[in-house]
N, C-alpha and C positions, 0 to 999 in steps of 0.2 A: 407637228404633234397632232393637230386637228384631224389630218388625213389618217393618221395611225389609229386614233380612237374611233373614227368613223369605220375603218376597215374591220376593226375588232367587233364593233357593234353589228356590222353587217354579217360577219361570220357567225356571231352568237345567235343572231336572229335566224340565219339559215339552219343552224344546228337545231334550234328549238322547232322550227317549222318542219324539218325533216323528221325529227323524233315524233312529232304529232301525227305524222302520216303512217307510222308503223302501226298496223292493225293486226290483231290476232287472227290467225287463219282458222276458220271454223268450217267443218264439213260434216254433214249429218252421217255420212258413211263412216267417218272415223269414230263416231260415237256409238255405233251399234255393233252388236255381235253378229258375225256372219255365219251363224249356224243355220240349220234347217229344222223344220218341224219334224215330229216323229214320222218315219216313213213306214208306219204300220197302218193297214186299213182298219177303220172302225166299222162296226156293223152298219150296213146300209150305205156305205160310202166307199169310193175309190181311195187310193193313197194320195197324199198331198203331192202336188207337182208345181213346178215354177209356172207362174202366169205367162211368161214369155213363150211357153210351149203349149198354150191352150189351143185346142184344135178348132180354130175359127172357121175352117173350111168344112167342118162336119157339124158344128153347133152355132146357131145364131144367138147372140145375146145382146142386151141393151135395146130391146125392141119397145119397151114401155118407159113412160116417164118415171114410173116408180123405180125401175132398175137404174135409169140414168141418174136420177136424184140420189138414189141409194149409193151409187159409186162415188159421187161427189162428196157426199157426207162421209163415206168410208175414207176417202183420201184425206179429208180434213181431219178426221179423228186419228189418222196415222201420223200425219206430218204437221198439223196445225195450219195448213194452207192448201189451196187448190191452185197449183200453177204448173207451167211446163218445167220449172226448175226441179220438180219431183220426178220427172220421167226416168232419170238414171237410177235413182234409189228404188223406184218401183220394181225395176228388173231384178233387184237383189232381194226385195222384201215381200213381194206379192206372190202368194201361193193359191192354188185352187184345188178343189176336189169335187167329184161329180157323184150325185146320189145314184144308187143302183135302181131305184124305182123310176119307171117311165109311165107317164099318164098319157093316154091317147084320147084326144078330143078331135072328132072329125078325122081329117087326114093328117093332123099334126101330132107329133110326139114331143111332149113337154118333160123336161128334167130340171131338177134343182142343182144349182152350182153354188158352192160356198167359196168365197174368196176371203183370204186372211192376209193380214199385214204382220209378218213375223219380225219382231224387233226384240233384241236382248233376250233370246231364248223363250219367248212367249208370243202369243198372238195379241197384239195391242188392240186390234179391232178385227171384226169379221162382218161380212154381209152375205146375204143369200140372193142370188139372181135366178130368174127363170130363163131357161134356154129352150130352143126348139131344134131338135135333131133334123139334119138334112137328109 
């Protein structure tokens, strides 16, 4: 009888332990709407395009501490954290547009780039970077 009660106790404890390990699955990508911003150009700007298609070979960005810090603050305002875990969701939510105005200082041509985090049919946050055209 003692062995039988012991076996029931062990099984009960295993069931309790197993049930405590069941965690709800949460993914930020399941919580957002995967639509896009308006694809109409606003005066003085190009149309919004996905950040993954940014022409890094033609425009240098992130050259100043202000831009680097701005992007970190931007990421935090979009996701509440700054980690590599956000890399996949950035590809779905980061959009950019380029100002039509070009400022030439010396040999360099400077342009403004607006980056936005599109979540639930609205820009949760935006930031503006300065780029140099190659």
